[in-house]
C-alpha positions in Angstrom: 13.7 -11.8 -13.3 11.5 -13.7 -10.8 9.4 -16.5 -12.3 11.2 -15.8 -15.7 8.2 -13.7 -16.6 10.2 -10.7 -17.6 13.4 -10.4 -19.6 15.8 -7.7 -20.7 15.1 -3.9 -20.6 13.5 -2.7 -23.7 13.3 0.9 -22.9 14.9 2.8 -20.0 13.1 5.4 -18.1 15.2 8.1 -19.8 14.0 6.8 -23.2 10.3 6.8 -22.4 9.6 10.5 -23.4 10.7 9.7 -26.9 8.8 6.5 -27.1 5.3 7.2 -25.5 2.6 8.5 -27.7 -0.9 8.0 -26.3 -1.6 7.0 -22.6 -4.8 4.9 -22.2 -5.9 3.9 -18.7 -8.4 1.3 -17.6 -10.6 2.0 -14.7 -12.2 -0.5 -12.2 -10.5 -3.5 -13.8 -10.2 -5.3 -10.5 -13.4 -6.1 -8.7 -12.0 -5.5 -5.2 -10.9 -1.9 -6.2 -14.3 -1.0 -7.7 -15.9 -2.2 -4.5 -13.6 -0.4 -2.1 -14.5 2.9 -3.8 -18.2 2.0 -3.8 -18.3 1.9 -7.6 -20.3 -0.5 -9.9 -18.3 -3.2 -11.4 -18.2 -2.4 -15.3 -19.6 -4.8 -17.9 -17.1 -3.5 -20.6 -13.7 -1.9 -20.3 -13.8 1.7 -18.9 -11.2 3.7 -20.8 -9.9 7.2 -20.1 -6.7 9.0 -21.1 -3.9 11.1 -19.8 -1.7 13.5 -21.7 1.9 12.7 -22.4 2.8 15.7 -20.2 1.6 13.5 -17.2 4.5 11.0 -17.8 7.3 10.8 -15.3 9.9 8.3 -14.1 9.5 6.0 -11.1 12.9 7.2 -9.9 14.2 10.0 -7.8 11.7 12.7 -6.6 8.1 12.3 -7.6 6.8 15.9 -7.6 3.1 16.4 -6.8 1.5 19.6 -7.8 0.6 22.3 -5.3 -3.0 22.8 -4.4 -4.0 19.1 -4.6 -4.2 17.7 -1.1 -5.6 14.1 -1.6 -3.6 12.5 -4.4 -3.9 8.7 -4.3 -1.6 6.0 -5.5 -2.8 3.3 -7.9 -0.2 0.7 -8.9 -0.7 -1.0 -12.2 0.8 -3.3 -14.9 1.5 -1.1 -18.0 1.6 -2.5 -21.6 3.7 -0.7 -24.1 3.0 -1.1 -27.8 5.6 -2.0 -30.3 3.4 -2.0 -33.3 -0.2 -1.2 -34.4 -2.8 -3.6 -33.1 -6.0 -4.7 -34.8 -8.9 -6.5 -33.0 -8.4 -10.2 -33.0 -4.8 -10.3 -33.6 -2.7 -12.1 -30.9 -1.9 -9.2 -28.5 1.5 -10.5 -27.6 2.7 -10.0 -31.1 2.2 -6.2 -30.8 3.4 -5.5 -27.3 7.0 -4.6 -27.0 7.2 -4.9 -23.2 5.7 -4.1 -19.9 6.4 -1.8 -17.0 5.0 -1.0 -13.6 3.2 2.3 -13.2 1.3 4.5 -10.9 -1.9 6.1 -12.1 -2.1 9.0 -9.7 -5.4 10.4 -9.0 -6.7 13.6 -7.3 -9.4 11.9 -5.4 -11.2 15.0 -4.3 -11.4 16.2 -7.8 -12.5 13.0 -9.2 -15.3 12.7 -6.7 -16.4 16.2 -7.6 -16.4 15.5 -11.3 -18.2 12.2 -10.9 -21.1 13.9 -9.1 -21.3 16.6 -11.8 -21.1 14.1 -14.6 -18.0 15.7 -16.0 -14.9 14.1 -17.6 -11.9 13.0 -15.2 -9.1 14.7 -17.0 -8.5 17.3 -14.3 -8.3 14.5 -11.6 -6.2 12.2 -13.7 -4.1 14.1 -16.2 -2.1 16.6 -14.1 1.6 16.7 -14.5 3.5 13.6 -13.2 0.2 11.7 -12.8 1.5 8.8 -15.0 4.5 7.2 -13.3 6.4 4.5 -15.1 9.4 2.2 -14.5 11.8 0.9 -17.2 10.0 -1.3 -19.7 10.9 -5.0 -19.8 10.5 -7.7 -22.5 8.0 -10.6 -21.6 9.4 -14.0 -21.6 6.3 -15.8 -20.4 2.8 -14.2 -20.6 1.2 -17.0 -18.4 3.8 -16.4 -15.7 3.0 -12.7 -15.9 -0.7 -13.5 -15.2 0.2 -15.3 -12.0 3.2 -13.2 -10.6 2.3 -10.6 -7.9 3.0 -6.9 -8.4 3.0 -4.5 -5.4 3.5 -1.0 -4.1 5.4 -0.7 -1.0 5.1 2.7 0.9 7.5 3.5 3.6 8.4 -0.2 4.0 4.8 -1.5 4.1 3.0 -3.3 1.3 -0.1 -1.2 0.6 -1.2 -2.7 -2.7 -0.7 -6.1 -4.2 -2.4 -7.9 -7.0 -2.0 -10.5 -9.7 -3.1 -9.9 -13.3 -5.3 -13.1 -13.5 -7.8 -11.2 -11.2 -8.5 -8.6 -13.8 -12.0 -8.4 -15.1 -10.9 -7.7 -18.6 -7.6 -9.4 -19.8 -5.0 -8.0 -22.0 -6.4 -9.4 -25.3 -9.9 -8.0 -24.5 -8.4 -4.6 -23.4 -6.2 -4.1 -26.5 -9.0 -5.3 -28.9 -11.4 -2.8 -27.3 -9.0 0.2 -27.4 -7.9 -0.7 -31.0 -11.5 -0.8 -32.2 -12.8 2.4 -30.4 -9.7 4.6 -30.3 -6.8 3.2 -32.3 -3.8 1.5 -30.8 -0.3 2.0 -32.4 3.4 1.7 -31.7 4.3 3.9 -28.6 0.9 3.8 -27.1 0.9 2.6 -23.5 -2.1 1.0 -21.5 -2.4 1.3 -17.8 -4.4 -2.0 -17.1 -6.0 -1.3 -13.8 -5.3 -1.3 -10.1 -6.0 -3.8 -7.2 -7.5 -2.7 -3.9 -5.5 -0.7 -1.4 -5.3 2.7 -3.0 -4.7 5.6 -0.6 -3.3 9.1 -0.2 0.4 10.1 -0.7 2.2 12.2 1.8 5.4 14.5 1.3 8.4 12.3 2.0 6.8 9.0 1.2 9.1 6.4 -0.1 7.5 4.3 -2.9 8.9 1.0 -4.2 7.3 -0.8 -7.2 7.9 -4.5 -7.2 7.2 -7.4 -9.6 7.5 -10.6 -7.7 10.7 -9.9 -5.5 12.3 -7.6 -8.1 12.3 -3.9 -7.6 11.4 -2.1 -10.8 11.1 1.5 -9.5 11.8 3.5 -6.5 10.9 7.2 -5.9 10.2 9.6 -3.1 7.2 11.9 -3.0 7.7 15.6 -2.9 5.1 18.4 -2.9 5.7 21.5 -5.0 
């Protein structure tokens, strides 16, 4: 794998439904993304969740639910836990692998819920809102920090980032989640998205890349 950051496949897409337990997501973990949506930059990790029913593969057809007209893509590095984590332990000892994912967001619903001061689940937790590729072992965490990941939509790069630009890095994120929610084997953490989010349209071809390696490819379909 490019840069030798990633190694062999740990879990395939087909295995994920039997592996994944809790899905944690981190909001506004890249400053440029917070700014592009006019949000304040957080002073501590912003954590929300998705139900496991939201999980779907970054392969084949990506089915979007009917009645939601403004679903945005948010490409992210996803950590998959192989064992329980306790704050202060070296995070790499507990992570079994990483994937790329899409945190799909119903932006109209999210804006409505934010104005009302209500939780985001309706905007973030619908079916197929947690897209994931195969999970890969990590050979070099430092290389992971410096290797670009991207989302290509219809042949054009629309999002690109590097993990070193996160506001809160992996150790901080996993310590925070473990302390406040618990973090065990099979839990996954979507670690935040860089700038460039935007709406998906029926027929869009989406490619998820780490360096120059394609980890996932799917086509958007509306129910």
